[in-house]
N, CA and C atoms as an extended XYZ file, in Angstrom:
606
Properties=species:S:1:pos:R:3:atomname:S:1:resname:S:1:resid:I:1 pbc="F F F"
N        -6.891       41.387       40.634 N   UNK     1
C        -5.756       41.151       41.555 CA  UNK     1
C        -5.740       39.861       42.881 C   UNK     1
N        -6.836       39.714       43.196 N   UNK     2
C        -7.390       38.289       44.180 CA  UNK     2
C        -6.666       37.266       42.447 C   UNK     2
N        -7.303       36.746       41.914 N   UNK     3
C        -6.752       36.056       40.518 CA  UNK     3
C        -5.809       35.766       40.664 C   UNK     3
N        -4.709       37.245       40.306 N   UNK     4
C        -3.531       37.102       40.119 CA  UNK     4
C        -2.660       36.846       41.197 C   UNK     4
N        -3.257       37.197       42.792 N   UNK     5
C        -2.446       36.207       43.674 CA  UNK     5
C        -2.736       35.095       44.076 C   UNK     5
N        -3.817       34.649       44.157 N   UNK     6
C        -3.788       32.531       43.377 CA  UNK     6
C        -2.972       32.053       42.643 C   UNK     6
N        -3.284       32.482       41.365 N   UNK     7
C        -2.189       32.341       40.669 CA  UNK     7
C        -0.517       32.224       41.083 C   UNK     7
N         0.009       33.168       41.442 N   UNK     8
C         0.673       33.054       41.592 CA  UNK     8
C         1.359       32.830       43.327 C   UNK     8
N         0.852       32.189       44.032 N   UNK     9
C         0.623       31.196       45.232 CA  UNK     9
C         0.953       29.475       44.126 C   UNK     9
N        -0.101       29.337       43.902 N   UNK    10
C        -0.312       28.024       43.499 CA  UNK    10
C         1.158       27.681       41.942 C   UNK    10
N         1.161       28.828       41.525 N   UNK    11
C         2.864       28.349       40.867 CA  UNK    11
C         3.723       28.350       41.903 C   UNK    11
N         4.376       29.082       43.171 N   UNK    12
C         4.757       28.416       43.936 CA  UNK    12
C         4.731       27.945       44.718 C   UNK    12
N         3.824       26.627       44.745 N   UNK    13
C         3.876       25.388       44.875 CA  UNK    13
C         3.968       24.560       44.477 C   UNK    13
N         4.423       24.589       43.083 N   UNK    14
C         4.199       23.835       42.333 CA  UNK    14
C         5.662       23.534       41.885 C   UNK    14
N         6.364       22.024       41.691 N   UNK    15
C         7.386       21.531       42.076 CA  UNK    15
C         8.203       20.615       41.443 C   UNK    15
N         7.201       20.212       42.106 N   UNK    16
C         8.352       18.888       42.750 CA  UNK    16
C         7.380       17.309       42.086 C   UNK    16
N         6.658       16.812       42.286 N   UNK    17
C         5.538       16.017       41.467 CA  UNK    17
C         5.744       15.150       39.747 C   UNK    17
N         6.378       15.030       38.819 N   UNK    18
C         5.887       14.647       38.109 CA  UNK    18
C         5.604       13.294       37.377 C   UNK    18
N         4.364       13.472       36.356 N   UNK    19
C         4.164       11.823       35.861 CA  UNK    19
C         4.766       11.314       35.792 C   UNK    19
N         5.180        9.732       35.953 N   UNK    20
C         5.871        9.029       35.904 CA  UNK    20
C         5.722        8.187       34.504 C   UNK    20
N         7.199        8.083       34.148 N   UNK    21
C         7.362        7.598       32.032 CA  UNK    21
C         8.540        7.093       32.376 C   UNK    21
N         9.309        6.442       31.503 N   UNK    22
C         9.911        5.605       31.073 CA  UNK    22
C        10.284        6.510       29.485 C   UNK    22
N        11.425        7.216       29.655 N   UNK    23
C        11.919        6.986       27.973 CA  UNK    23
C        12.844        6.147       27.128 C   UNK    23
N        11.937        5.364       26.054 N   UNK    24
C        11.756        4.755       24.720 CA  UNK    24
C        13.024        5.164       23.988 C   UNK    24
N        12.801        6.192       23.452 N   UNK    25
C        13.613        7.182       22.676 CA  UNK    25
C        13.694        8.035       22.944 C   UNK    25
N        15.082        8.685       22.228 N   UNK    26
C        15.902       10.326       22.910 CA  UNK    26
C        16.055       10.618       21.181 C   UNK    26
N        16.341       11.970       21.087 N   UNK    27
C        17.141       12.071       19.564 CA  UNK    27
C        16.511       13.620       19.833 C   UNK    27
N        17.400       14.433       20.523 N   UNK    28
C        17.672       15.603       20.821 CA  UNK    28
C        16.796       16.358       21.812 C   UNK    28
N        16.303       17.250       21.058 N   UNK    29
C        14.850       17.758       21.842 CA  UNK    29
C        14.008       16.971       21.774 C   UNK    29
N        13.938       15.655       21.033 N   UNK    30
C        12.564       14.852       21.037 CA  UNK    30
C        12.701       13.335       21.553 C   UNK    30
N        11.614       12.486       22.215 N   UNK    31
C        11.786       11.562       22.621 CA  UNK    31
C        10.443       11.215       22.826 C   UNK    31
N        10.502        9.383       22.804 N   UNK    32
C         9.493        9.101       22.715 CA  UNK    32
C         8.985        8.549       24.402 C   UNK    32
N         7.870        8.670       24.837 N   UNK    33
C         7.657        8.449       26.157 CA  UNK    33
C         6.862        7.345       26.509 C   UNK    33
N         6.640        6.105       27.764 N   UNK    34
C         6.030        5.551       27.862 CA  UNK    34
C         5.697        6.078       29.377 C   UNK    34
N         4.258        6.961       29.356 N   UNK    35
C         3.361        7.138       30.601 CA  UNK    35
C         2.997        5.999       31.730 C   UNK    35
N         2.416        6.277       32.660 N   UNK    36
C         2.503        5.020       33.422 CA  UNK    36
C         0.885        5.723       33.712 C   UNK    36
N        -0.066        4.556       34.181 N   UNK    37
C        -1.853        5.083       34.343 CA  UNK    37
C        -1.913        6.393       35.350 C   UNK    37
N        -2.652        7.413       35.375 N   UNK    38
C        -2.565        9.024       36.357 CA  UNK    38
C        -4.171        9.022       36.131 C   UNK    38
N        -4.607        9.330       37.604 N   UNK    39
C        -5.482       10.571       37.908 CA  UNK    39
C        -5.337       12.264       37.088 C   UNK    39
N        -6.384       12.881       36.410 N   UNK    40
C        -6.428       14.266       36.353 CA  UNK    40
C        -7.500       14.340       37.018 C   UNK    40
N        -7.171       16.491       37.806 N   UNK    41
C        -8.315       16.918       38.171 CA  UNK    41
C        -8.560       17.946       36.547 C   UNK    41
N        -9.197       17.833       35.546 N   UNK    42
C        -9.570       19.098       34.874 CA  UNK    42
C       -10.677       19.533       35.057 C   UNK    42
N       -10.755       20.750       33.536 N   UNK    43
C       -11.922       21.781       33.460 CA  UNK    43
C       -11.719       22.023       31.972 C   UNK    43
N       -12.957       22.795       31.523 N   UNK    44
C       -12.966       23.004       29.722 CA  UNK    44
C       -13.265       24.194       30.245 C   UNK    44
N       -12.560       24.960       29.477 N   UNK    45
C       -13.079       27.011       29.337 CA  UNK    45
C       -12.319       27.352       27.781 C   UNK    45
N       -13.914       27.663       27.585 N   UNK    46
C       -13.102       28.933       26.335 CA  UNK    46
C       -13.051       30.322       26.542 C   UNK    46
N       -12.180       30.240       24.689 N   UNK    47
C       -11.083       31.953       24.880 CA  UNK    47
C        -9.972       31.244       24.201 C   UNK    47
N        -9.336       31.863       24.288 N   UNK    48
C        -8.027       32.336       23.346 CA  UNK    48
C        -7.164       31.351       24.973 C   UNK    48
N        -5.896       30.439       24.236 N   UNK    49
C        -5.074       30.073       25.338 CA  UNK    49
C        -4.371       30.688       25.945 C   UNK    49
N        -4.588       31.917       26.298 N   UNK    50
C        -3.967       32.398       27.475 CA  UNK    50
C        -5.606       32.544       28.317 C   UNK    50
N        -6.096       32.947       27.559 N   UNK    51
C        -7.476       33.027       29.082 CA  UNK    51
C        -8.132       31.818       29.602 C   UNK    51
N        -7.711       31.147       28.915 N   UNK    52
C        -8.168       29.794       29.449 CA  UNK    52
C        -7.415       29.602       30.202 C   UNK    52
N        -5.910       29.764       29.899 N   UNK    53
C        -4.969       28.241       31.191 CA  UNK    53
C        -5.149       29.499       32.029 C   UNK    53
N        -5.395       30.335       32.156 N   UNK    54
C        -5.344       31.425       33.691 CA  UNK    54
C        -6.916       30.862       34.336 C   UNK    54
N        -7.860       30.593       33.490 N   UNK    55
C        -9.180       30.404       34.545 CA  UNK    55
C        -8.717       29.235       34.103 C   UNK    55
N        -8.458       28.510       33.225 N   UNK    56
C        -8.752       26.461       34.062 CA  UNK    56
C        -7.567       26.516       35.195 C   UNK    56
N        -6.877       27.314       35.503 N   UNK    57
C        -5.398       27.368       36.513 CA  UNK    57
C        -6.529       27.186       37.336 C   UNK    57
N        -6.351       28.795       37.597 N   UNK    58
C        -7.391       28.422       38.603 CA  UNK    58
C        -8.073       27.951       39.216 C   UNK    58
N        -9.433       27.828       38.865 N   UNK    59
C       -10.985       26.935       38.818 CA  UNK    59
C        -9.926       25.097       39.320 C   UNK    59
N        -9.011       24.981       38.581 N   UNK    60
C        -9.009       23.944       38.999 CA  UNK    60
C        -7.167       23.881       40.368 C   UNK    60
N        -7.226       24.992       40.979 N   UNK    61
C        -5.737       25.612       41.802 CA  UNK    61
C        -7.177       25.207       42.962 C   UNK    61
N        -8.089       25.920       43.196 N   UNK    62
C        -9.309       26.087       43.793 CA  UNK    62
C        -9.271       25.025       44.830 C   UNK    62
N        -9.867       24.101       43.827 N   UNK    63
C        -9.868       22.494       43.359 CA  UNK    63
C        -8.728       21.799       44.829 C   UNK    63
N        -7.438       22.225       44.348 N   UNK    64
C        -6.528       21.170       45.105 CA  UNK    64
C        -6.036       22.261       46.582 C   UNK    64
N        -6.559       23.408       46.761 N   UNK    65
C        -6.102       24.083       47.548 CA  UNK    65
C        -7.270       23.960       48.645 C   UNK    65
N        -8.355       23.195       48.303 N   UNK    66
C        -9.259       22.707       49.997 CA  UNK    66
C       -11.125       23.253       49.210 C   UNK    66
N       -11.281       23.313       48.000 N   UNK    67
C       -12.144       23.658       47.764 CA  UNK    67
C       -12.919       22.618       46.922 C   UNK    67
N       -13.185       21.409       48.110 N   UNK    68
C       -13.907       19.589       47.378 CA  UNK    68
C       -14.249       19.285       48.632 C   UNK    68
N       -14.427       18.208       49.231 N   UNK    69
C       -15.030       17.818       50.037 CA  UNK    69
C       -15.142       15.871       50.219 C   UNK    69
N       -14.396       15.443       51.431 N   UNK    70
C       -14.266       13.764       51.124 CA  UNK    70
C       -15.857       13.407       50.853 C   UNK    70
N       -15.557       12.101       50.297 N   UNK    71
C       -16.677       11.479       49.576 CA  UNK    71
C       -17.734       11.145       50.907 C   UNK    71
N       -18.855       10.920       50.793 N   UNK    72
C       -19.680       10.675       51.703 CA  UNK    72
C       -19.994       11.573       52.672 C   UNK    72
N       -19.373       12.973       52.660 N   UNK    73
C       -19.103       13.824       53.249 CA  UNK    73
C       -18.383       13.711       53.993 C   UNK    73
N       -17.499       15.305       54.826 N   UNK    74
C       -16.670       15.411       55.224 CA  UNK    74
C       -15.693       16.190       55.127 C   UNK    74
N       -14.276       16.719       55.761 N   UNK    75
C       -14.459       17.933       55.605 CA  UNK    75
C       -12.858       18.326       54.287 C   UNK    75
N       -12.685       19.342       54.136 N   UNK    76
C       -11.932       19.438       52.793 CA  UNK    76
C       -11.026       19.165       52.905 C   UNK    76
N        -9.765       18.904       51.984 N   UNK    77
C        -8.541       18.688       52.029 CA  UNK    77
C        -7.820       19.122       50.878 C   UNK    77
N        -6.524       19.682       51.472 N   UNK    78
C        -5.522       20.396       50.306 CA  UNK    78
C        -4.560       19.247       49.859 C   UNK    78
N        -4.187       19.063       48.140 N   UNK    79
C        -3.415       18.315       47.665 CA  UNK    79
C        -2.677       19.050       46.980 C   UNK    79
N        -1.446       17.943       47.428 N   UNK    80
C        -0.044       18.810       46.682 CA  UNK    80
C        -0.094       19.431       45.343 C   UNK    80
N         0.738       20.360       45.078 N   UNK    81
C         0.536       20.626       43.181 CA  UNK    81
C         1.630       20.278       43.187 C   UNK    81
N         1.902       19.807       41.720 N   UNK    82
C         2.281       18.827       40.071 CA  UNK    82
C         2.604       19.653       39.330 C   UNK    82
N         3.380       18.920       38.750 N   UNK    83
C         4.271       19.455       37.659 CA  UNK    83
C         3.953       18.049       36.391 C   UNK    83
N         3.502       18.560       35.088 N   UNK    84
C         3.419       20.411       34.944 CA  UNK    84
C         1.663       20.524       34.494 C   UNK    84
N         0.962       22.410       34.026 N   UNK    85
C         0.135       22.035       33.325 CA  UNK    85
C        -0.324       22.325       32.282 C   UNK    85
N        -1.162       20.825       31.829 N   UNK    86
C        -1.873       20.191       30.744 CA  UNK    86
C        -2.915       21.142       29.894 C   UNK    86
N        -2.936       21.582       28.849 N   UNK    87
C        -3.522       22.364       27.978 CA  UNK    87
C        -3.801       21.905       26.728 C   UNK    87
N        -4.687       21.374       26.462 N   UNK    88
C        -5.064       21.064       25.185 CA  UNK    88
C        -6.379       21.438       24.247 C   UNK    88
N        -6.880       22.024       23.594 N   UNK    89
C        -7.275       22.485       22.733 CA  UNK    89
C        -8.747       20.968       22.592 C   UNK    89
N       -10.189       21.251       22.612 N   UNK    90
C       -10.905       20.358       22.975 CA  UNK    90
C       -11.647       20.476       21.337 C   UNK    90
N       -11.617       21.823       20.428 N   UNK    91
C       -12.648       21.467       19.408 CA  UNK    91
C       -11.659       22.102       18.221 C   UNK    91
N       -11.060       21.307       17.316 N   UNK    92
C       -10.160       21.776       16.262 CA  UNK    92
C        -9.894       20.825       15.305 C   UNK    92
N        -9.427       21.419       14.159 N   UNK    93
C        -9.141       20.515       13.238 CA  UNK    93
C        -7.910       20.208       13.043 C   UNK    93
N        -7.388       18.736       12.725 N   UNK    94
C        -6.168       18.647       12.592 CA  UNK    94
C        -5.279       17.763       11.213 C   UNK    94
N        -4.704       18.593       10.929 N   UNK    95
C        -3.849       18.135        9.635 CA  UNK    95
C        -2.511       18.120        9.573 C   UNK    95
N        -1.395       17.713        8.965 N   UNK    96
C        -0.243       17.905        8.817 CA  UNK    96
C         0.344       19.133        9.062 C   UNK    96
N        -0.204       19.602        8.042 N   UNK    97
C         0.220       21.111        8.140 CA  UNK    97
C         0.504       22.088        9.185 C   UNK    97
N        -1.151       22.224        9.482 N   UNK    98
C        -1.963       22.817       10.223 CA  UNK    98
C        -2.397       22.149       11.198 C   UNK    98
N        -2.007       21.443       12.269 N   UNK    99
C        -2.320       20.704       12.964 CA  UNK    99
C        -3.050       20.731       14.062 C   UNK    99
N        -3.403       22.438       14.266 N   UNK   100
C        -4.143       23.039       15.737 CA  UNK   100
C        -4.427       24.445       15.081 C   UNK   100
N        -5.807       24.498       14.766 N   UNK   101
C        -6.489       25.534       14.885 CA  UNK   101
C        -7.674       25.986       15.808 C   UNK   101
N        -7.442       26.891       16.706 N   UNK   102
C        -8.205       27.282       17.582 CA  UNK   102
C        -8.701       28.207       17.940 C   UNK   102
N        -9.736       28.863       19.140 N   UNK   103
C       -10.068       30.254       19.346 CA  UNK   103
C       -11.373       30.057       18.511 C   UNK   103
N       -12.133       30.894       19.532 N   UNK   104
C       -13.731       31.362       18.840 CA  UNK   104
C       -14.466       30.469       18.511 C   UNK   104
N       -15.552       30.862       17.448 N   UNK   105
C       -16.824       29.702       17.536 CA  UNK   105
C       -16.855       28.651       18.898 C   UNK   105
N       -17.062       28.942       19.713 N   UNK   106
C       -17.739       28.001       20.701 CA  UNK   106
C       -16.463       27.271       20.529 C   UNK   106
N       -14.841       26.419       19.959 N   UNK   107
C       -13.636       25.738       20.279 CA  UNK   107
C       -13.134       26.265       21.969 C   UNK   107
N       -12.435       25.737       22.795 N   UNK   108
C       -12.225       25.612       23.804 CA  UNK   108
C       -11.134       24.517       24.310 C   UNK   108
N       -10.247       24.865       25.773 N   UNK   109
C        -9.433       24.197       25.892 CA  UNK   109
C        -9.720       23.005       26.724 C   UNK   109
N        -9.224       22.470       27.193 N   UNK   110
C        -9.171       21.156       28.455 CA  UNK   110
C        -8.155       21.437       29.098 C   UNK   110
N        -8.157       22.415       30.429 N   UNK   111
C        -7.174       22.351       31.473 CA  UNK   111
C        -6.782       21.136       32.535 C   UNK   111
N        -5.641       20.425       32.234 N   UNK   112
C        -5.797       19.831       33.413 CA  UNK   112
C        -4.533       19.620       34.756 C   UNK   112
N        -4.450       19.436       36.048 N   UNK   113
C        -3.597       19.092       36.513 CA  UNK   113
C        -3.689       17.252       36.790 C   UNK   113
N        -2.418       16.578       37.022 N   UNK   114
C        -1.830       15.355       37.032 CA  UNK   114
C        -2.205       15.538       38.794 C   UNK   114
N        -3.084       14.279       39.577 N   UNK   115
C        -2.955       14.189       40.863 CA  UNK   115
C        -1.468       13.214       41.126 C   UNK   115
N        -1.468       14.185       42.364 N   UNK   116
C        -0.109       13.156       43.245 CA  UNK   116
C        -0.612       11.485       42.854 C   UNK   116
N         0.701       10.900       42.856 N   UNK   117
C         0.744        9.470       42.488 CA  UNK   117
C        -0.074        8.310       43.904 C   UNK   117
N        -0.183        8.981       44.682 N   UNK   118
C        -0.925        8.180       45.846 CA  UNK   118
C        -2.293        8.104       45.852 C   UNK   118
N        -2.983        9.538       44.996 N   UNK   119
C        -3.951        9.480       44.882 CA  UNK   119
C        -4.682        7.822       43.713 C   UNK   119
N        -6.293        7.900       43.888 N   UNK   120
C        -6.969        6.667       42.843 CA  UNK   120
C        -8.619        7.493       42.962 C   UNK   120
N        -9.142        7.785       41.979 N   UNK   121
C       -10.493        8.129       41.959 CA  UNK   121
C       -10.788        7.429       42.705 C   UNK   121
N       -11.313        6.812       43.529 N   UNK   122
C       -11.672        5.878       45.040 CA  UNK   122
C       -11.190        7.198       45.728 C   UNK   122
N       -10.113        7.929       46.241 N   UNK   123
C        -9.112        8.156       47.617 CA  UNK   123
C        -9.328        9.772       47.292 C   UNK   123
N        -9.461       10.431       46.443 N   UNK   124
C        -9.305       11.680       46.207 CA  UNK   124
C       -10.730       12.387       46.526 C   UNK   124
N       -10.647       13.503       47.361 N   UNK   125
C       -11.425       14.162       47.589 CA  UNK   125
C       -12.708       14.796       46.503 C   UNK   125
N       -13.775       15.259       46.359 N   UNK   126
C       -14.343       15.825       45.463 CA  UNK   126
C       -14.281       16.691       45.702 C   UNK   126
N       -14.526       17.460       43.502 N   UNK   127
C       -14.792       18.833       44.093 CA  UNK   127
C       -16.334       19.895       43.661 C   UNK   127
N       -15.717       21.235       45.146 N   UNK   128
C       -16.943       21.804       44.738 CA  UNK   128
C       -17.441       22.363       44.003 C   UNK   128
N       -16.373       22.669       43.070 N   UNK   129
C       -17.012       23.526       41.799 CA  UNK   129
C       -17.533       22.183       40.731 C   UNK   129
N       -18.523       22.216       40.205 N   UNK   130
C       -18.700       21.154       39.251 CA  UNK   130
C       -18.076       21.026       37.886 C   UNK   130
N       -17.394       21.792       37.833 N   UNK   131
C       -16.835       22.248       36.191 CA  UNK   131
C       -15.130       21.517       36.228 C   UNK   131
N       -15.460       21.353       37.529 N   UNK   132
C       -13.909       20.347       37.900 CA  UNK   132
C       -13.779       18.816       38.241 C   UNK   132
N       -13.677       18.064       37.050 N   UNK   133
C       -13.987       16.541       37.135 CA  UNK   133
C       -12.825       15.956       37.057 C   UNK   133
N       -12.637       14.569       37.692 N   UNK   134
C       -11.742       13.444       37.636 CA  UNK   134
C       -11.508       12.608       37.361 C   UNK   134
N       -10.297       12.441       36.543 N   UNK   135
C       -10.665       11.385       34.680 CA  UNK   135
C        -9.040       10.248       35.731 C   UNK   135
N        -9.232        9.209       35.367 N   UNK   136
C        -7.934        8.469       35.483 CA  UNK   136
C        -7.808        8.306       33.240 C   UNK   136
N        -6.708        8.584       33.614 N   UNK   137
C        -5.257        8.666       32.261 CA  UNK   137
C        -5.259        7.588       32.120 C   UNK   137
N        -5.251        6.126       31.117 N   UNK   138
C        -4.468        4.659       30.581 CA  UNK   138
C        -3.875        4.910       30.795 C   UNK   138
N        -2.437        3.999       31.137 N   UNK   139
C        -1.098        4.145       30.499 CA  UNK   139
C        -0.835        4.073       28.610 C   UNK   139
N         0.256        5.491       28.040 N   UNK   140
C         0.093        5.540       27.035 CA  UNK   140
C         1.229        5.468       26.615 C   UNK   140
N         1.965        5.733       24.910 N   UNK   141
C         3.209        6.090       24.827 CA  UNK   141
C         2.865        7.337       24.435 C   UNK   141
N         3.873        8.277       24.316 N   UNK   142
C         3.799        9.588       24.106 CA  UNK   142
C         5.258       10.065       22.537 C   UNK   142
N         4.853       10.647       21.928 N   UNK   143
C         5.839       11.823       20.938 CA  UNK   143
C         5.801       12.820       22.137 C   UNK   143
N         7.250       13.106       22.238 N   UNK   144
C         7.382       14.200       22.917 CA  UNK   144
C         8.249       15.744       22.024 C   UNK   144
N         8.094       16.776       22.230 N   UNK   145
C         9.903       17.620       21.619 CA  UNK   145
C         9.705       18.452       22.944 C   UNK   145
N        10.130       19.315       23.382 N   UNK   146
C        10.905       19.996       24.603 CA  UNK   146
C        11.237       21.228       23.550 C   UNK   146
N        10.967       22.526       24.376 N   UNK   147
C        11.333       23.809       24.048 CA  UNK   147
C        10.800       24.519       25.453 C   UNK   147
N        11.808       26.246       24.885 N   UNK   148
C        11.752       26.903       25.893 CA  UNK   148
C        11.184       28.115       24.985 C   UNK   148
N        10.834       29.291       26.184 N   UNK   149
C         9.764       30.517       25.767 CA  UNK   149
C         8.892       30.658       26.195 C   UNK   149
N         8.401       31.534       25.375 N   UNK   150
C         6.569       31.922       25.593 CA  UNK   150
C         5.355       31.074       24.507 C   UNK   150
N         4.646       30.724       25.690 N   UNK   151
C         3.445       30.557       24.313 CA  UNK   151
C         2.482       30.368       24.081 C   UNK   151
N         2.597       30.989       23.203 N   UNK   152
C         1.184       31.384       22.400 CA  UNK   152
C         0.668       30.253       21.608 C   UNK   152
N        -0.914       30.678       20.866 N   UNK   153
C        -1.188       29.955       19.856 CA  UNK   153
C        -0.312       29.232       18.650 C   UNK   153
N         0.269       30.681       18.141 N   UNK   154
C         0.540       30.109       17.228 CA  UNK   154
C         1.912       29.585       16.763 C   UNK   154
N         2.752       29.833       17.905 N   UNK   155
C         3.979       28.469       18.788 CA  UNK   155
C         3.407       27.512       18.698 C   UNK   155
N         2.294       26.991       19.884 N   UNK   156
C         1.427       25.828       19.426 CA  UNK   156
C         1.265       24.937       18.193 C   UNK   156
N         0.866       25.849       17.157 N   UNK   157
C         1.065       25.806       16.104 CA  UNK   157
C         2.490       24.281       15.440 C   UNK   157
N         3.470       25.601       15.888 N   UNK   158
C         4.511       25.394       15.141 CA  UNK   158
C         4.940       24.173       15.540 C   UNK   158
N         5.495       24.084       16.989 N   UNK   159
C         6.246       22.874       17.838 CA  UNK   159
C         5.094       21.644       17.484 C   UNK   159
N         4.026       21.962       17.541 N   UNK   160
C         3.244       20.259       17.044 CA  UNK   160
C         3.110       20.185       15.679 C   UNK   160
N         3.826       20.896       14.296 N   UNK   161
C         4.034       20.669       13.404 CA  UNK   161
C         5.414       20.313       13.492 C   UNK   161
N         5.959       20.599       14.147 N   UNK   162
C         7.583       19.599       14.397 CA  UNK   162
C         7.744       18.756       14.462 C   UNK   162
N         6.908       18.252       16.072 N   UNK   163
C         6.943       17.578       16.480 CA  UNK   163
C         6.431       15.989       14.989 C   UNK   163
N         5.110       16.770       14.728 N   UNK   164
C         4.570       14.983       13.654 CA  UNK   164
C         5.214       15.888       12.470 C   UNK   164
N         6.268       16.499       12.062 N   UNK   165
C         7.422       16.263       11.590 CA  UNK   165
C         8.102       14.940       11.179 C   UNK   165
N         8.716       15.063       12.707 N   UNK   166
C         9.248       13.669       13.343 CA  UNK   166
C         8.866       12.953       13.543 C   UNK   166
N         7.517       12.464       14.105 N   UNK   167
C         7.067       11.716       14.059 CA  UNK   167
C         7.284       10.666       12.592 C   UNK   167
N         6.823       11.740       11.801 N   UNK   168
C         6.343       11.320        9.843 CA  UNK   168
C         7.971       10.192        9.664 C   UNK   168
N         8.878       10.853        9.906 N   UNK   169
C        10.342       10.513        9.241 CA  UNK   169
C        10.505        9.553       10.554 C   UNK   169
N        10.204        9.185       11.859 N   UNK   170
C        10.856        7.822       12.811 CA  UNK   170
C         9.249        6.553       12.537 C   UNK   170
N         8.334        6.919       11.418 N   UNK   171
C         7.251        5.874       11.074 CA  UNK   171
C         6.137        6.404       12.360 C   UNK   171
N         5.971        6.892       13.377 N   UNK   172
C         4.988        6.840       14.312 CA  UNK   172
C         4.308        6.915       13.794 C   UNK   172
N         3.071        7.034       13.906 N   UNK   173
C         1.612        7.076       14.492 CA  UNK   173
C         0.569        7.435       15.430 C   UNK   173
N         0.112        8.595       14.808 N   UNK   174
C        -0.622        9.310       16.054 CA  UNK   174
C        -2.076        8.637       15.955 C   UNK   174
N        -2.255        8.385       17.775 N   UNK   175
C        -3.059        7.929       18.315 CA  UNK   175
C        -4.195        8.870       18.923 C   UNK   175
N        -4.107       10.243       18.173 N   UNK   176
C        -5.049       10.683       19.612 CA  UNK   176
C        -4.670       12.859       19.316 C   UNK   176
N        -4.395       13.132       19.859 N   UNK   177
C        -4.747       15.185       19.808 CA  UNK   177
C        -3.257       14.901       20.742 C   UNK   177
N        -2.546       16.402       20.334 N   UNK   178
C        -1.811       16.791       21.352 CA  UNK   178
C        -2.209       17.475       22.089 C   UNK   178
N        -1.414       17.577       23.160 N   UNK   179
C        -1.603       18.676       24.213 CA  UNK   179
C         0.022       19.731       24.490 C   UNK   179
N        -0.088       20.224       25.643 N   UNK   180
C         0.500       21.778       25.802 CA  UNK   180
C         0.877       21.269       27.320 C   UNK   180
N         2.084       21.093       27.558 N   UNK   181
C         2.370       20.933       28.868 CA  UNK   181
C         3.437       21.551       29.627 C   UNK   181
N         2.846       22.607       30.370 N   UNK   182
C         4.362       23.430       30.631 CA  UNK   182
C         4.202       23.199       32.328 C   UNK   182
N         5.686       23.975       32.679 N   UNK   183
C         6.264       23.272       33.861 CA  UNK   183
C         7.064       24.552       34.656 C   UNK   183
N         6.512       25.843       34.441 N   UNK   184
C         7.104       26.629       35.556 CA  UNK   184
C         6.128       27.582       35.812 C   UNK   184
N         6.999       28.418       36.955 N   UNK   185
C         5.411       29.598       37.836 CA  UNK   185
C         6.061       30.867       36.390 C   UNK   185
N         4.799       31.517       36.176 N   UNK   186
C         5.017       32.439       35.103 CA  UNK   186
C         5.991       33.835       35.543 C   UNK   186
N         6.945       33.798       36.400 N   UNK   187
C         8.290       34.372       36.653 CA  UNK   187
C         8.676       34.325       36.009 C   UNK   187
N         9.154       32.921       35.531 N   UNK   188
C        10.604       32.715       35.167 CA  UNK   188
C        10.615       33.229       33.333 C   UNK   188
N        11.963       33.642       33.506 N   UNK   189
C        12.428       34.161       32.442 CA  UNK   189
C        11.960       33.020       30.858 C   UNK   189
N        12.082       33.854       30.159 N   UNK   190
C        10.832       32.778       28.941 CA  UNK   190
C        12.287       31.503       28.339 C   UNK   190
N        13.312       31.943       28.530 N   UNK   191
C        14.771       31.252       28.203 CA  UNK   191
C        15.104       29.932       29.223 C   UNK   191
N        14.338       29.963       30.187 N   UNK   192
C        14.302       29.348       31.597 CA  UNK   192
C        13.090       27.870       31.606 C   UNK   192
N        12.450       28.357       30.615 N   UNK   193
C        11.045       27.729       30.716 CA  UNK   193
C        10.988       26.576       29.819 C   UNK   193
N        10.381       25.428       31.032 N   UNK   194
C        10.594       24.268       30.189 CA  UNK   194
C         9.079       24.200       29.503 C   UNK   194
N         8.691       23.796       28.752 N   UNK   195
C         7.327       24.044       27.519 CA  UNK   195
C         7.448       22.109       26.783 C   UNK   195
N         6.502       21.371       26.716 N   UNK   196
C         6.271       20.101       25.726 CA  UNK   196
C         5.274       20.390       25.416 C   UNK   196
N         5.586       19.300       23.478 N   UNK   197
C         4.545       19.527       23.276 CA  UNK   197
C         4.251       17.757       23.286 C   UNK   197
N         2.965       16.753       23.694 N   UNK   198
C         3.154       15.586       23.509 CA  UNK   198
C         2.069       14.772       22.587 C   UNK   198
N         2.091       14.383       21.841 N   UNK   199
C         1.059       13.018       21.509 CA  UNK   199
C         0.991       11.756       21.032 C   UNK   199
N        -0.200       11.269       21.725 N   UNK   200
C        -0.617        9.895       22.009 CA  UNK   200
C        -0.355        8.885       20.669 C   UNK   200
N         0.761        8.595       20.804 N   UNK   201
C         0.875        6.867       19.512 CA  UNK   201
C         0.036        5.602       19.426 C   UNK   201
N        -0.077        5.417       18.513 N   UNK   202
C        -0.719        3.886       17.968 CA  UNK   202
C         0.050        3.010       18.669 C   UNK   202
């Protein structure tokens, strides 16, 4: 019950700021975006996509809601929630026909929140939970596909394969692994949900 309450409270605050990007190409639900540098709070969780998403969300939500301390000591600080929450598998095999193999056998998921743009690694408070880490992500181009509905592991595989096919038609080469971005609170009707798969480009 406490975990469900925390998840609901966190998503209520979700809203507003999203990572800065410039759209370079747009083709219906597909696009190429240039993202600016950003700082993320992240954690790695084992299990299924659903289980890991919930556990990782709660863990990082604890950090932004005050389970932290100022560098050099000092009081906790609350950090504004941003969108999206990003999830990516940390151990998988990538292929053109089945781009994501997930679950079991020690495989896990990396869950990330993007920190508000006004923060840097030097100004963010330190997580109290050692399982939460802060990292700067360099500017990069991404191929993106946007879609609605609920997302499980099979849907993630399908959308990733669809995006890779579009990239192939456009002559775009992947420079890294795919990630899933989700923008809406859990009570959002499936057809209104905004989801994206992003693949970094060379």
